[in-house]
C-alpha positions in Angstrom: -20.8 -3.5 -18.4 -17.2 -3.0 -17.3 -15.2 -5.9 -16.0 -14.4 -6.1 -12.3 -10.7 -6.1 -13.1 -11.0 -2.9 -15.1 -13.1 -1.2 -12.5 -10.6 -2.2 -9.8 -7.7 -0.8 -11.9 -9.6 2.4 -12.5 -10.2 2.8 -8.7 -6.5 2.1 -8.1 -5.5 4.7 -10.7 -7.7 7.3 -9.0 -6.3 6.5 -5.5 -2.7 6.5 -6.8 -3.3 9.9 -8.5 -4.7 11.3 -5.2 -1.7 9.9 -3.3 0.9 11.5 -5.6 -0.9 14.8 -5.7 -1.4 15.0 -2.0 0.8 16.4 0.7 1.1 13.0 2.4 4.1 10.7 2.1 4.8 9.2 -1.3 5.6 5.6 -0.4 6.9 2.8 -2.6 4.8 -0.3 -2.9 7.2 -2.1 -0.6 7.1 0.6 2.1 3.3 0.7 1.9 3.0 -3.1 2.1 5.2 -3.0 5.2 3.2 -0.3 6.8 0.0 -2.2 6.3 1.6 -5.4 7.7 2.6 -3.4 10.8 -0.8 -1.8 11.3 -3.1 -4.6 10.3 -1.7 -7.2 12.8 -1.2 -6.7 16.6 2.4 -5.8 17.4 5.1 -5.1 18.3 6.8 -6.7 15.3 10.3 -7.9 14.7 12.2 -7.3 11.5 12.6 -11.0 11.0 8.8 -11.5 11.3 8.0 -8.7 8.9 10.6 -10.1 6.4 9.0 -13.5 6.6 5.5 -12.2 6.3 6.3 -10.3 3.1 8.9 -12.8 1.8 11.6 -10.1 1.6 15.2 -10.0 2.7 15.8 -8.4 6.1 18.0 -5.6 4.6 15.2 -4.6 2.3 12.8 -4.5 5.3 15.3 -2.4 7.3 15.7 0.1 4.5 11.9 0.4 4.2 11.6 0.8 8.0 14.2 3.6 7.8 11.8 5.6 5.5 8.7 4.8 7.5 10.5 5.9 10.7 11.7 9.2 9.0 8.0 9.9 8.2 7.1 9.2 11.8 4.8 6.3 10.8 6.5 3.7 12.9 9.1 3.7 15.7 11.8 1.2 16.5 12.8 0.2 20.0 15.9 -1.7 21.1 15.5 -4.3 23.8 17.6 -3.3 26.8 18.6 -6.9 27.6 19.6 -7.7 24.0 20.6 -4.6 22.1 20.5 -6.6 18.8 16.7 -7.2 19.2 14.7 -4.4 17.7 10.9 -4.2 17.9 8.7 -2.2 15.5 5.8 -0.2 16.9 2.9 1.7 15.4 2.6 5.5 15.8 -0.5 7.7 15.9 0.8 9.6 12.8 1.0 6.2 10.9 -2.5 5.3 12.0 -3.8 8.7 10.8 -2.0 8.3 7.5 -3.5 4.9 6.9 -7.0 5.9 8.0 -7.0 8.8 5.6 -5.7 6.6 2.8 -8.5 4.1 3.6 -11.0 6.8 3.4 -9.7 7.8 0.0 -9.9 4.2 -1.2 -13.5 3.9 0.0 -14.5 7.2 -1.6 -12.8 6.3 -4.9 -14.3 2.8 -4.9 -17.8 4.2 -4.6 -17.2 6.8 -7.2 -15.7 4.4 -9.7 -18.5 1.9 -9.2 -21.2 4.6 -9.7 -19.7 6.3 -12.7 -16.6 4.9 -14.5 -14.9 7.5 -16.7 -13.0 5.1 -18.9 -13.8 3.2 -22.0 -13.3 -0.5 -21.4 -10.9 -2.2 -23.8 -11.5 -5.6 -25.2 -10.3 -8.5 -23.1 -6.6 -9.0 -23.6 -7.1 -12.7 -24.2 -10.0 -12.4 -26.7 -9.3 -13.3 -30.3 -10.0 -10.5 -32.7 -10.2 -10.7 -36.4 -8.3 -8.2 -38.5 -10.0 -4.9 -39.3 -11.4 -4.7 -42.8 -9.4 -2.5 -45.1 
């Protein structure tokens, strides 16, 4: 029986392959983590809050938000009273993207559990004896 770790990795491989083959946005791990942080908690969010939640520097969060905004997945809104204050909001397009991604994950998880197509390797920490010559 395959280990849970190997099954999880196989499921991730399948989801990742679907993501890069599809017409949807090809996000980095940081951009994707940021998008999930925005959508999985009630908003609006501040750049500072998002940076703290992901333990990232604010400039890195700002660069990732630039990409997410170009894709239409989020929108930023400046506070009229304090123009330095920017809030980050969800969009319908971002919600649809994540819903579709979640559906792919669920489908691939079921598929992988039912019929793994990989040969499990030995556990990386297991001691092995040399092969006989």
